[in-house]
N, C-alpha and C positions, 0 to 999 in steps of 0.2 A: 504494500500500500504506500503510495506516495504521500509522505508527510509534508514535504515542502519542495517545490520546484523552482522557487525564486524567479518567477516570471514577472519581474518589476515590482515585487513587494515581499514582505516578510511573513505572509500568512502561512498557516499550517492547517492541515485537515483535522487537527485535534481541536480546533476552535481558537485558542490563543495564538497570537503572532509571536515570532521570535523577538526578543528584546535585546537591544544593543545601543551603546553610545558610540560605537566605532563608526568611522566614516565608511560609507558603503556606496557602491555603485553596481549597476547591472551590466554585464558584459557577455558577448558571444564567446569570448575566449574561456574555455573550461565548461561551456554548456554541453552536457552529455545527453540531454533530452530537453526538448523545447528550445526556445530562441535565446534565453539568457541564463546566466548563473550569477550568484552573488559574490562580488569582490569586496572583501573586508580589508580596510587599511588599518594597520595596528602597529604598535611599537614592537621592538625586537624581543623584549622580555616577556615573561609569563603574562598572557592576555586572556582573561577569562570572561570577557564581557559579551558573550553571545549565548543567550539562555532561552529555552522554551520552558515555561513555568505555568502550571495549572492543573486542577483536578481532573480535567478531561484527558490529560496525558497518561495518567496511571493505568486506566483500563486498556489503552492502546498498547502500552509496554507489556502489560500482563498477558495480552492476547498475541504476542509476537515472539518469534524465535531469534530474529536478528535485527540489528540496527545498522544500516549502511548509508554511505554517502560517497560522493566523488569530490576529491580535493585536487586543486591545480595550483602550482606555484609558477612564478615567472622564470624565464631562462636565466635571470640574474641571481637566482636564489643560491646561496652557498649552503644553507641548511634550513630545514623547516621541520617542525614536529607538531603533531596534533594529538591531543588527549581528549578523551570523552569521559564525562562524569555523569553518573546517575545518582539521584538521591530523592528521597521522598519520605512519606509517613512510614516509619518503621525501618528505614534504611538511611544511614548517614552518608556523608560524602564518600562515594565509591568511584575512584578514578582509575581508568585503564589507559594504557598507552605507555610510551609514545609510539605513534606510527610515524615512521620517517617518510617524508614527502620529497622525492627527488625533483631536481630542477627541471622546469619546462615541460612537465608531463602531467597528465591527469592520473591520479592514483585512487583506485577504489579502496575504501576503508570499511571493514566489517567488524562489528562488535557482536559476539555470540551471546545474546541475552539469556538463552537457556543454560549454557555452560557456566556462565557467571552467576546464575541464580537471580538475575534482575527481574525477569518476568514473574518468577515465583514471589519475590519480595513485593512487587507492584500489586500482585493479586492479593497478597496477605494483608497489606496495609489498609488503612481506612480510606484510601483513594482521595483524600481531601486535597492533597498536593503531590506533585511530582515534578522534578526538574531534570532537564537534559542540558548539560553545559558543554560547549565546545571550547577548548583552550588551545591556542596556538602560540608558538614562539619560533624565533629563527633569526637569520641574518642574510643579507644580500651583498653582492659585490659592491665595493665602495663604502660599505658600512653606513648606509642611510639610517636615520633614526625611525623612519616610517617605512614599512614594507607591506606587501599584499599577499593574501591567501584567498583563493576562490573556492567556494563551496557550491555544490549543486546536487540535486536529487537525493534529498534525505528520505530514506524509506524505512518502514517497519515491515518485516516479512511476517505474515500471520502464521500462527500455529495451524498446521493442517487439521482439518476436521477428521474425525475418525472414519467417516465414510470415504473420504478422499484417500486416506492412508490405506484402507482396505482395498480400494480399487487399484491403487498403485502396486500393492503387494500381490494381488491376484494377477495383475498383468505381468509382473516379473516372474511369477511361478509358471504362468502359461507360456511365456517366452522360453523359459528353461526347459519345459516339457517338449516344446516343438524342436528345440535344438537337440535335445537328447534323442528324440525319435529320428531326426535326420542323421545323426551320428551313428545310429544303430544299423 
C-alpha cells in the first residue's frame, strides 16, 4: 500500500501528513513512481525532522509486514545514511539502520516490520499514537553545510490474508506435482 508518493505534497494515506521544518522541494530526479519525489534539504549532522505522527498510523503498521521507501542522493554525495525509527503507545524509541545510500543512485530501503516485532507492538498498543521518523545524515563534496536527500514511494506491505496464503501454497504444491510427474 502506498503510504506517500510525494506528488507535490506531504500527504499520506494514513490521514496525517508528514511533518517537517526542513526545506523541501519536489523533483523528477529520484521519482520511482509518479512524476515527483520529495527532496529534503538538511544539515550534515543527525537530522530527524521528518515525522509521520498519528493514531491512524498504528493500525496500518500493525497490518503490515514491511516498510519500504526509495532514497536518492546526488552524485556529489560523499556519504549518506538513513535511519528509521518506530515508536508508539507501548513501544519506545526503536531505531534501525543505518542504511548506506551510495552517491547518485536510487536505493530501495526495506525495514522488516514482522522480524523487528513492530507490527506486533503496533497491534498490542492502545493505537492512540504512533510515529515513523526518518533520520538522515551525511556529507557532500566540498563540505557544504546544507545537503539533499530525496525520498519517494513510502509503502507499507500488508500482511497476506490467510486465504491468499492458502492459494499461494496450493499453487506451489500443484506446480511441484506437475514437475514431479514430468520428471517421472
